[in-house]
C-alpha positions in Angstrom: 1.2 -9.4 -55.6 0.0 -7.1 -58.4 1.4 -7.3 -61.9 2.9 -3.5 -61.5 4.8 -5.3 -58.7 6.8 -7.8 -61.2 7.7 -5.0 -64.0 8.2 -1.8 -64.6 5.2 0.5 -66.3 8.1 3.2 -67.0 8.1 4.2 -70.7 10.3 7.0 -71.7 8.8 9.1 -74.1 5.4 7.6 -73.5 4.4 7.9 -70.0 7.6 9.5 -68.5 10.3 11.4 -69.6 13.3 9.9 -67.8 13.8 7.5 -65.1 16.7 8.3 -62.5 18.0 6.8 -59.6 17.7 8.5 -56.4 20.1 7.7 -53.3 17.3 8.8 -50.9 13.3 10.0 -51.1 10.9 11.3 -49.0 7.3 11.9 -48.7 6.1 15.2 -47.0 2.5 15.7 -45.8 1.6 19.3 -45.3 3.1 22.7 -45.6 4.9 22.4 -42.1 7.1 19.7 -43.0 7.9 20.8 -46.5 8.7 24.2 -45.5 11.0 23.1 -42.8 12.9 20.6 -44.9 13.1 23.3 -47.5 14.8 25.6 -45.2 17.2 23.5 -44.1 18.1 22.5 -47.7 18.5 25.9 -48.9 20.9 26.5 -46.3 23.1 24.1 -47.4 23.1 25.7 -50.9 26.5 26.2 -52.3 26.0 27.3 -56.0 22.4 27.1 -57.1 18.9 27.2 -56.0 16.3 26.8 -58.5 12.6 27.6 -57.8 9.8 27.3 -60.0 6.1 27.5 -59.6 2.7 28.6 -60.3 3.1 31.1 -57.6 5.5 32.5 -55.1 5.5 35.1 -52.3 8.5 36.6 -50.7 6.5 37.3 -47.5 5.5 33.8 -47.0 6.3 32.5 -43.4 8.5 29.6 -43.5 8.8 28.3 -39.7 5.4 29.5 -38.3 5.4 26.7 -35.5 8.9 27.4 -34.8 8.9 29.5 -31.2 12.2 31.1 -32.4 12.0 31.3 -36.2 8.5 32.0 -37.0 8.8 35.2 -38.2 11.5 33.7 -41.0 10.2 35.0 -44.6 11.0 33.3 -47.7 12.5 36.6 -49.3 14.7 37.4 -46.5 15.8 33.8 -46.4 16.5 33.9 -50.0 18.5 37.4 -49.4 20.4 36.6 -46.9 21.9 33.4 -48.4 22.8 35.4 -51.3 24.5 37.5 -49.2 26.3 34.9 -47.5 27.7 33.2 -50.2 29.0 35.2 -53.2 29.2 31.9 -55.4 25.2 31.2 -55.0 22.7 32.3 -57.7 18.9 31.8 -56.7 16.6 31.7 -59.8 12.9 32.1 -59.4 10.8 31.3 -62.3 6.9 31.5 -62.1 3.8 32.3 -64.4 3.0 35.2 -66.0 -0.4 35.4 -64.5 -2.8 37.7 -66.1 -3.5 40.9 -63.5 -6.8 39.9 -62.7 -5.8 36.9 -61.1 -3.1 39.2 -59.3 -5.2 40.7 -56.5 -3.8 38.3 -54.1 -0.5 38.2 -55.5 3.1 40.2 -54.8 3.9 42.8 -57.2 6.7 42.0 -59.2 10.0 42.7 -58.0 11.3 45.1 -60.8 8.2 47.1 -60.6 10.1 49.1 -57.3 7.6 47.9 -55.3 7.6 45.8 -52.1 10.3 42.8 -51.9 14.0 43.7 -53.6 15.7 40.7 -54.6 19.7 40.8 -54.1 21.8 40.9 -57.2 22.1 37.2 -57.5 18.7 36.5 -56.8 17.6 36.2 -60.2 13.4 36.3 -60.7 11.5 35.8 -63.9 7.9 35.0 -65.3 6.9 32.6 -67.9 4.7 33.7 -70.2 4.9 30.9 -72.9 1.8 29.2 -72.6 -1.1 29.3 -74.9 -4.3 31.4 -74.0 -5.8 29.9 -70.7 -3.1 28.2 -70.0 -0.4 28.3 -67.0 2.8 27.3 -65.7 1.6 25.0 -62.8 4.9 23.0 -61.8 6.3 23.2 -58.2 9.9 22.3 -58.4 12.7 23.5 -56.0 16.5 22.2 -57.2 19.5 22.8 -54.7 22.7 22.1 -56.0 21.3 19.4 -58.3 21.8 17.4 -55.2 18.1 17.6 -53.5 15.0 18.2 -55.3 11.6 18.7 -53.8 8.4 18.3 -56.4 4.7 18.5 -55.6 1.6 20.7 -55.3 3.0 22.8 -52.6 4.2 26.6 -54.1 6.4 28.5 -51.9 3.7 31.3 -51.4 0.8 32.5 -48.8 -1.9 30.0 -47.5 0.2 27.1 -47.9 1.4 26.2 -44.4 -0.3 24.1 -42.2 0.3 21.1 -39.7 -0.8 17.7 -40.1 -3.4 18.3 -37.3 -5.4 21.1 -39.2 -6.6 22.7 -35.9 -9.6 25.0 -37.0 -8.1 27.8 -35.1 -4.3 27.4 -35.6 -3.1 31.0 -34.7 0.2 30.7 -37.0 -2.3 29.8 -39.8 -3.0 33.4 -40.9 -1.9 35.9 -43.8 -1.8 39.8 -42.6 -3.8 38.9 -39.6 -6.6 37.1 -41.7 -7.1 33.6 -40.8 -7.3 30.9 -43.9 -8.7 27.5 -43.5 -6.8 24.4 -43.2 -4.6 23.4 -46.4 -3.6 19.6 -46.9 -1.0 18.7 -49.5 2.2 16.6 -50.0 5.4 16.9 -51.7 8.1 14.4 -52.4 12.1 14.7 -51.7 14.6 13.3 -54.0 18.4 12.9 -53.9 20.9 12.3 -56.7 20.5 11.7 -60.5 17.0 12.1 -60.1 17.5 15.6 -58.6 20.4 16.6 -61.1 17.1 15.5 -63.9 14.7 18.0 -62.2 17.6 20.4 -62.3 17.5 19.8 -66.1 14.0 20.4 -66.1 13.7 23.4 -64.4 16.8 25.0 -66.3 15.4 24.1 -69.9 11.8 25.8 -68.5 13.9 28.5 -67.8 15.5 28.7 -71.7 12.0 28.4 -72.9 10.8 31.5 -70.8 13.7 33.7 -71.0 16.0 32.7 -73.7 18.8 32.6 -71.0 20.7 29.0 -70.3 22.0 28.3 -67.2 25.0 26.3 -66.7 24.1 23.2 -64.1 25.6 23.2 -60.7 28.4 20.5 -61.8 29.8 22.9 -64.2 29.7 25.7 -61.9 32.0 23.8 -58.9 34.6 23.3 -61.8 34.9 26.9 -62.0 35.8 26.9 -58.3 39.4 25.4 -57.2 39.4 21.4 -56.9 40.1 21.1 -53.2 37.4 23.5 -52.3 35.2 21.5 -54.6 35.8 18.1 -53.1 35.2 19.7 -49.6 31.9 21.1 -50.8 30.8 17.6 -52.2 31.3 16.1 -48.8 28.5 18.7 -47.3 25.1 16.7 -48.1 22.4 18.9 -49.1 19.7 16.3 -47.7 17.4 18.3 -44.8 18.4 17.3 -41.2 14.6 16.8 -40.1 13.7 14.7 -43.2 13.9 10.9 -42.3 14.3 9.1 -45.9 11.4 6.8 -46.4 13.2 5.2 -49.5 16.7 4.5 -50.8 18.2 3.6 -54.0 15.0 3.8 -56.0 14.0 4.5 -59.6 12.0 7.6 -60.1 9.9 8.4 -63.3 9.5 11.9 -64.0 6.5 12.6 -66.0 5.2 15.7 -67.7 2.6 18.0 -69.4 3.6 20.3 -71.8 1.0 22.3 -74.3 0.7 22.4 -77.7 2.2 25.7 -78.8 4.5 27.5 -81.2 5.1 24.7 -83.2 5.9 22.2 -80.1 3.4 18.9 -80.6 3.3 19.1 -76.7 3.8 16.5 -73.9 1.3 14.2 -72.4 3.1 11.9 -70.4 1.2 12.5 -66.9 -2.0 11.5 -68.4 -0.5 8.5 -70.0 1.2 7.4 -67.1 -2.5 8.0 -64.9 -3.9 5.6 -67.7 -1.1 2.9 -67.3 -1.2 3.1 -63.4 -5.2 2.6 -63.4 -5.0 -0.2 -66.0 -2.6 -2.1 -63.6 -4.3 -1.7 -60.5 -5.4 -5.3 -58.9 -7.0 -4.5 -55.6 -7.1 -0.4 -54.5 -6.7 2.8 -56.1 -6.4 5.7 -53.4 -6.7 9.1 -55.0 -6.5 12.8 -53.3 -6.8 15.9 -55.5 -7.9 19.7 -55.7 -9.9 18.4 -58.8 -11.9 15.5 -60.5 -12.7 16.7 -63.8 -10.4 14.6 -66.2 -12.8 13.2 -68.8 -10.3 10.2 -69.9 -8.9 9.5 -66.4 -12.7 9.2 -65.4 -13.8 6.6 -68.3 -10.6 4.8 -67.3 -11.6 4.6 -63.6 -15.2 3.6 -64.6 -14.0 0.8 -66.8 -12.3 -1.0 -63.7 -15.4 -0.4 -61.8 -17.5 -2.3 -64.3 -15.0 -5.3 -64.0 -16.4 -7.8 -61.8 -13.1 -8.2 -60.0 -11.8 -5.0 -60.4 -10.0 -2.6 -57.8 -11.7 -0.5 -55.5 -11.6 3.0 -55.8 -11.0 5.7 -53.0 -11.3 9.3 -53.7 -10.5 12.3 -51.6 -11.6 15.5 -52.4 -12.4 18.8 -50.9 -16.0 19.5 -49.6 -16.2 23.1 -51.2 -14.8 25.3 -54.2 -12.9 28.6 -53.9 -15.9 30.8 -54.8 -18.9 30.7 -56.7 -17.6 30.8 -60.0 -15.3 27.6 -59.5 -18.3 26.1 -57.8 -20.3 26.9 -60.9 -17.5 25.2 -63.3 -15.1 22.7 -61.6 -17.1 21.6 -59.2 -20.0 21.0 -61.3 -17.7 19.1 -63.6 -16.7 17.2 -60.8 -20.2 16.4 -59.8 -20.7 14.9 -63.4 -17.6 12.8 -63.0 -18.6 11.3 -59.3 -22.2 10.4 -60.6 -20.7 8.9 -63.6 -18.4 6.7 -61.5 -21.2 5.7 -59.2 -23.5 4.5 -62.1 -20.6 2.4 -63.2 -19.7 1.0 -59.9 -22.0 -2.0 -60.3 -20.0 -4.0 -57.8 -19.7 -1.4 -54.8 -16.1 -0.7 -54.9 -16.3 3.3 -55.3 -16.3 5.9 -52.5 -15.8 9.5 -52.6 -14.9 11.2 -49.4 -13.8 14.7 -48.2 -11.9 15.4 -44.8 -14.2 16.7 -41.9 -12.8 18.5 -38.8 -15.6 19.7 -36.2 -15.2 23.4 -35.4 -14.4 25.1 -38.9 -16.0 28.6 -39.5 -19.3 28.1 -41.6 -18.5 28.1 -45.2 -14.5 26.7 -45.0 -13.4 23.4 -45.5 -10.1 21.6 -45.1 -8.8 22.8 -48.7 -7.4 19.3 -50.1 -4.9 20.5 -52.4 -2.8 17.6 -52.9 -2.3 15.6 -56.1 -1.1 12.1 -55.7 -2.2 8.3 -56.2 -1.6 5.0 -54.9 -1.9 2.0 -56.7 -2.1 -1.3 -54.4 1.2 -1.2 -52.3 3.0 -1.0 -55.4 3.0 2.7 -57.1 3.2 6.0 -55.5 2.9 9.3 -57.4 3.2 13.1 -56.3 3.4 15.9 -58.5 1.6 19.1 -59.5 -0.9 17.8 -61.7 -4.7 17.8 -61.0 -7.2 15.3 -62.2 -8.5 18.1 -64.4 -8.3 18.3 -68.3 -6.2 21.6 -68.3 -3.5 19.4 -66.3 -3.5 16.7 -69.0 -2.6 19.0 -72.0 -2.8 22.7 -71.4 -0.4 23.4 -68.1 3.0 22.7 -67.8 3.1 20.1 -65.2 5.8 17.8 -63.5 5.2 14.2 -61.4 7.4 11.8 -59.8 6.4 8.3 -59.6 8.3 5.2 -57.7 7.5 1.9 -58.2 8.0 -1.1 -56.0 8.7 -3.6 -58.5 8.5 -6.6 -56.0 10.8 -4.6 -53.4 9.1 -5.4 -49.8 10.8 -2.4 -48.1 9.1 0.1 -50.8 5.8 -1.5 -50.1 5.9 -1.3 -46.8 6.3 2.5 -47.2 4.0 3.1 -49.9 1.5 1.2 -47.7 2.3 3.6 -44.7 2.1 6.7 -46.5 -1.5 5.9 -47.3 -2.3 4.9 -43.8 -0.6 7.9 -42.8 -2.8 10.0 -44.7 -5.8 8.0 -43.6 -5.1 8.5 -40.2 -4.7 12.2 -40.6 -8.0 12.4 -42.0 -9.8 10.0 -39.6 -8.1 11.7 -36.8 -6.4 8.1 -35.7 -2.8 6.8 -35.5 -1.4 5.1 -38.5 -1.1 1.7 -36.6 -4.8 1.8 -36.0 -5.3 2.4 -40.0 -2.9 -0.4 -40.7 -4.8 -2.9 -38.2 -8.5 -1.7 -39.6 -7.8 -2.4 -43.3 -6.2 -5.7 -42.3 -9.2 -6.8 -40.4 -11.6 -5.2 -43.1 -9.6 -6.6 -45.9 -10.3 -3.7 -47.7 -10.0 0.2 -47.7 -13.4 1.2 -48.0 -14.8 -0.9 -44.8 -11.6 0.1 -42.8 -12.6 3.5 -43.2 -16.3 2.9 -42.4 -15.3 1.3 -39.0 -13.2 4.1 -38.3 -15.7 6.9 -37.1 -15.4 9.8 -35.5 -17.8 12.7 -34.7 -15.2 15.7 -34.7 -12.7 14.3 -37.4 -13.6 11.9 -40.2 -13.8 11.2 -43.6 -17.3 12.0 -44.9 -19.2 10.5 -48.0 -19.3 13.3 -50.9 -23.0 13.7 -50.9 -25.8 16.6 -52.4 -24.8 15.5 -56.0 -27.7 17.2 -58.2 -28.8 16.3 -61.7 -27.4 18.8 -64.0 -28.4 19.1 -67.7 -26.3 18.1 -70.8 -26.4 21.8 -72.2 -25.0 23.4 -69.1 -22.5 20.8 -68.9 -21.2 21.5 -72.6 -20.8 25.1 -71.9 -19.1 24.6 -68.4 -16.7 22.4 -69.8 -14.6 25.4 -71.4 -13.7 26.0 -68.0 -11.6 23.0 -68.2 -10.0 22.5 -71.6 -7.9 19.7 -72.6 -5.9 21.6 -75.2 -4.9 24.9 -76.2 -7.4 26.9 -78.1 -5.6 28.2 -81.5 -5.5 32.1 -81.7 -3.9 33.8 -84.8 -0.4 34.8 -84.2 0.0 38.1 -85.6 4.0 38.6 -85.0 4.3 36.1 -87.8 3.2 38.7 -90.4 6.0 41.0 -89.2 9.0 38.7 -89.0 12.0 40.6 -89.8 14.6 40.1 -92.0 18.3 41.3 -91.1 17.7 44.8 -92.9 14.5 45.4 -90.9 16.2 44.5 -87.7 19.1 47.0 -88.4 16.9 49.4 -88.5 15.3 48.3 -85.8 18.4 48.4 -83.9 18.9 52.1 -84.8 15.4 53.2 -84.0 14.6 51.2 -80.9 18.1 51.6 -79.1 17.8 48.8 -75.9 14.6 47.6 -77.4 15.8 46.2 -80.7 17.0 42.3 -81.1 19.8 41.3 -83.4 18.8 37.8 -83.1 17.3 36.8 -86.8 13.8 35.5 -87.1 13.2 32.6 -89.4 10.1 34.1 -91.7 6.7 31.7 -91.0 3.6 31.5 -93.3 0.8 33.7 -92.3 -1.6 31.5 -90.5 -5.1 33.3 -89.6 -7.8 31.5 -88.3 -10.6 30.1 -90.7 -13.3 30.8 -88.7 -14.3 33.2 -85.4 -12.3 33.0 -82.5 -13.7 30.1 -80.4 -11.8 30.7 -77.5 -13.3 34.1 -77.0 -17.0 32.8 -77.9 -16.3 30.3 -75.3 -15.2 32.5 -72.8 -18.0 34.8 -73.3 -20.5 31.9 -73.1 -19.2 30.3 -69.9 -19.4 34.1 -68.4 -22.9 34.0 -69.7 -23.7 30.8 -68.1 -22.0 31.9 -64.9 -23.9 35.1 -64.5 -27.4 33.5 -65.5 -26.5 30.8 -62.7 -25.6 33.3 -60.2 -28.8 34.9 -60.8 -31.0 31.6 -60.6 -29.3 29.9 -57.7 -28.5 33.0 -55.1 -30.7 35.3 -53.5 -29.8 37.9 -56.1 -33.1 37.7 -58.1 -35.0 38.3 -55.1 -34.1 41.8 -54.5 -32.2 42.7 -57.8 -34.8 43.5 -61.0 -34.3 45.5 -64.1 -36.0 48.7 -62.3 -34.0 48.4 -59.2 -30.7 48.0 -61.2 -31.3 51.2 -63.6 -32.8 52.9 -61.3 -29.7 52.8 -59.0 -27.3 53.6 -61.9 -29.3 56.7 -62.8 -29.4 57.8 -59.4 -25.8 57.2 -58.6 -24.9 59.2 -61.9 -26.8 62.2 -60.8 -23.9 63.0 -58.0 -21.6 65.6 -59.7 -18.4 63.6 -59.1 -19.6 60.3 -60.7 -19.0 61.1 -64.3 -15.7 62.3 -63.5 -14.9 59.1 -61.7 -16.4 57.0 -64.3 -14.4 59.0 -66.7 -10.9 58.1 -64.8 -11.9 54.7 -64.0 -10.9 53.3 -67.3 -6.9 54.1 -66.6 -6.8 52.0 -63.5 -8.8 49.2 -64.9 -6.2 49.1 -68.0 -3.5 48.4 -65.5 -5.0 45.7 -63.7 -7.0 44.2 -66.7 -10.4 44.9 -65.3 -13.1 44.4 -68.4 -13.7 48.1 -69.9 -17.5 46.7 -71.1 -18.7 46.6 -67.5 -17.5 50.2 -67.1 -19.1 50.9 -70.3 -22.4 49.4 -69.3 -22.6 51.6 -66.1 -22.0 54.7 -68.0 -24.6 53.9 -70.8 -27.3 52.9 -68.2 -26.6 56.3 -65.8 -26.4 58.8 -68.5 -27.5 57.1 -71.9 -26.3 55.7 -75.3 -24.7 59.0 -76.4 -22.8 60.4 -73.5 -22.0 57.0 -72.3 -20.1 56.5 -75.6 -18.5 59.7 -75.0 -17.4 59.2 -71.8 -16.2 55.4 -73.0 -14.0 56.9 -75.8 -12.7 59.8 -73.9 -11.9 57.6 -70.6 -9.8 54.8 -72.8 -8.0 57.7 -74.4 -7.0 58.8 -71.2 -5.9 55.6 -69.8 -4.1 54.6 -73.3 -2.6 58.1 -72.7 -1.5 57.4 -69.2 0.1 54.1 -70.4 2.3 56.0 -73.2 3.6 58.7 -70.9 4.3 55.5 -68.3 6.3 53.8 -71.4 8.2 57.2 -71.7 9.4 57.3 -68.2 10.1 53.6 -67.7 13.8 52.3 -68.3 14.0 50.0 -71.4 14.9 46.9 -69.4 11.8 47.5 -67.3 9.6 47.7 -70.5 11.5 44.3 -71.7 10.9 42.7 -68.2 7.1 44.2 -68.3 6.6 43.0 -71.9 8.3 39.6 -71.8 8.3 37.7 -75.0 5.3 40.1 -76.5 7.9 43.1 -76.7 9.5 41.9 -80.3 6.0 41.2 -82.0 4.8 44.7 -80.5 7.9 46.2 -81.9 7.5 44.9 -85.3 3.8 45.8 -85.9 3.9 49.5 -84.6 7.1 50.3 -86.5 5.8 49.2 -89.8 2.8 50.8 -90.4 1.8 53.8 -88.0 -1.6 54.2 -87.4 -2.7 51.6 -89.1 -0.6 48.9 -87.2 -1.9 50.4 -84.1 -5.3 50.5 -85.1 -4.6 46.5 -86.0 -3.2 46.1 -82.7 -6.2 47.5 -80.9 -8.6 45.3 -83.0 -6.7 42.0 -82.8 -4.2 42.5 -79.6 -1.1 41.1 -79.5 -0.7 41.8 -75.7 -2.9 43.5 -72.6 -4.1 46.8 -73.9 -1.6 48.7 -71.1 1.3 46.9 -72.2 0.7 47.8 -76.0 0.7 51.6 -74.7 3.4 51.3 -72.7 5.4 49.8 -75.7 4.5 52.4 -78.0 5.6 55.2 -75.4 8.8 53.8 -74.8 10.1 53.4 -78.8 8.7 57.4 -78.8 5.9 56.3 -81.3 4.3 59.5 -82.5 1.8 60.5 -80.3 -0.9 61.6 -82.5 -0.4 58.1 -84.5 -1.0 56.2 -81.3 -4.0 58.1 -80.2 -5.5 58.1 -83.4 -4.7 54.6 -83.8 -6.0 53.9 -80.4 -9.1 55.6 -81.1 -10.0 53.8 -84.6 -9.1 50.5 -83.1 -11.6 50.7 -79.8 -14.3 52.2 -81.9 -16.0 48.9 -83.3 -15.6 47.3 -79.9 -16.7 50.5 -77.8 -19.5 51.0 -80.0 -20.9 47.4 -79.4 -20.5 47.6 -76.1 -22.5 50.8 -76.2 -25.5 49.6 -78.1 -25.7 46.7 -76.2 -25.4 48.3 -73.1 -28.6 50.3 -74.3 -30.4 47.8 -75.3 -29.8 46.1 -71.8 -31.0 49.1 -70.1 -34.0 48.9 -72.5 -34.7 45.2 -71.7 -34.5 46.0 -67.9 -37.0 48.3 -68.1 -39.1 46.6 -70.5 -38.1 43.6 -72.4 -40.7 44.2 -75.2 -38.6 47.4 -76.2 -35.5 45.8 -77.3 -34.1 46.8 -80.8 -32.7 44.0 -82.6 -32.2 45.8 -85.7 -29.3 48.0 -83.5 -27.8 44.9 -82.2 -27.5 43.2 -85.5 -26.1 46.7 -87.2 -23.4 46.6 -84.5 -23.1 43.2 -85.1 -22.3 44.0 -88.7 -20.1 46.4 -88.2 -17.8 44.9 -85.8 -17.7 41.7 -88.4 -17.2 44.0 -90.8 -13.9 45.8 -89.1 -12.8 42.3 -88.5 -12.7 41.5 -92.2 -11.2 44.3 -93.2 -8.4 43.8 -90.5 -8.0 40.3 -92.0 -7.6 41.6 -95.5 -5.2 43.9 -94.5 -3.1 41.6 -92.6 -2.9 39.2 -95.4 -2.2 42.1 -98.1 0.9 43.1 -95.4 1.5 39.3 -95.2 2.0 39.1 -99.0 4.0 42.6 -99.2 6.5 41.6 -96.3 7.1 38.2 -98.2 7.9 40.3 -101.5 10.4 42.5 -99.6 12.1 39.3 -98.0 12.7 37.9 -101.6 14.1 41.1 -102.8 16.4 41.2 -99.4 17.6 37.9 -99.9 18.3 38.6 -103.6 20.2 41.4 -102.4 22.3 39.7 -100.0 
């Protein structure tokens, strides 16, 4: 019996937020089991369904293996539940992802496309995260009575069975098959579910400014007799057998340091405490494996003569070449570090293998779980990545045995079920093998099959420290501090009143506290790191793929110039900036093509004209859309943009384009919506994009020159545009400081007037 079995590791405020009682708890392996349990619980909802996640798709099929209900879709289910019960409100909160990640996602319901939620189905986006951060929690709460938490979003490509059959006919999206998907969820009932409801409501408040009443408060509104009958109805899914009863559940979070909030790192703290408490074994399944501090803790345990064995199950392949270059490279570094520390041969890294999968695919291990000895089990949304320790919002649930044999048996049973699934054996056979071998690693080695097994993670290559240091920007541990220009234009009561008269539905009457100007003392390291990562990625793509064999400089420039001779291509290039602005496609790539195809002068003219056409399209769109739609599109950025635009006209628009508060299209839509003068908008846009467009043009021209003849590159031209861009940034910075001083003086006079 380990030390962790005798005393609790939970320390609220350090490694967990709250510790709450659960009448029942259950583990669900893979999407088929979770989706079925979710449907059954949702159909029993009386007052509230809370859903929060990284992604959500209304067309998600929930009961794929059910012959009668295989076509049941998520959006259809939620709308039907709302229609049937006039007391039921459903709130859905997902990450406000950049549009560049949205090619595989569903259009927001308020764009007027796709799914139309019922009026009591409330859909919102969470855009409160720092640059590069995301909302990653996956929580569903039913009437504060039952809750689900883990790694599975209610979206596409998550459904699968424990069999992970290579050719499962139900595992497809719009007729396109996707590889097997493996993940876990935990269900809890009672106080633990109510606490998760509190967590989601607080997340909703931070993201939307709206306060949601707990389900218990809603019940007080209805008649007492009806409430009593309602309370008798259990929300626990009928098909879900409880694995545990009357246990304490630790709820741990990650929240980034942003907007003056110090951040929360309970998830990381609990991982370190759990690893330190392990006596015999640490069993891990995770999508990623790059977290530096967790890796250091594991390496320290491997260096101990009597430390625990460590079994890690990961996926074999990455999602695309970019992830392979970044996250898989960082994973390689950590795995190699642990192997170097493994002096006593106690570390194993595996991936699940099933014969018959299409080449280039694998079982997508998406789970985020860990089992310590037979005493602690933890399931949640946090990957073993640096960003999950301090950059994204995460939530994990942990249960300790604390000496209870029934809980130890179920924790051991979960680990055996997972190993049985991966190895193609029954859980009882796994238990026998572990008992016989005396450890997990030898038991796994003894349960080998040709068609289904856990294979050692091999093929690790040495990577230079220089490359690793650059790639590490893809997995940041903490937010990168960026300028918050809104602080300069914080409104006084007089300004807010004027904004209300001018802006109508867009104005806000909420007072804002005046904040000091806090401009960065140096360059924008976040952007520079992103550029460096992109350059490294392109370099690796060139070096490690067949691209270099058939794409040399003359072919690239020749192809672009030949294509450019077609009569309609200049027009298409000119117009391409408009859709690019809506989907956040990088403008410099279009400028690069224009410069190579038509030369620097015409390329610059095409770029400036095309960007202005795109801006005009955004502006006109803003004039046509309803105020409520504009506010939903812009979200929390709207008030900041309004204050900038109203106070300084052309100069403010110029600054907004030079140092954006929001995506290019959003700024244009808001400018059109508030009826900013069109000439001010277009002139400010032209001035604001001029330095960046000129820089992209010169760099594009020099790149074209370098592709033709590296010896002809003009470093003076590059230096000049860098000087120009730096000068423009310096000027905007000085203007912002001046504006801040003026705003502060006005604020003092306003206060004296009051």
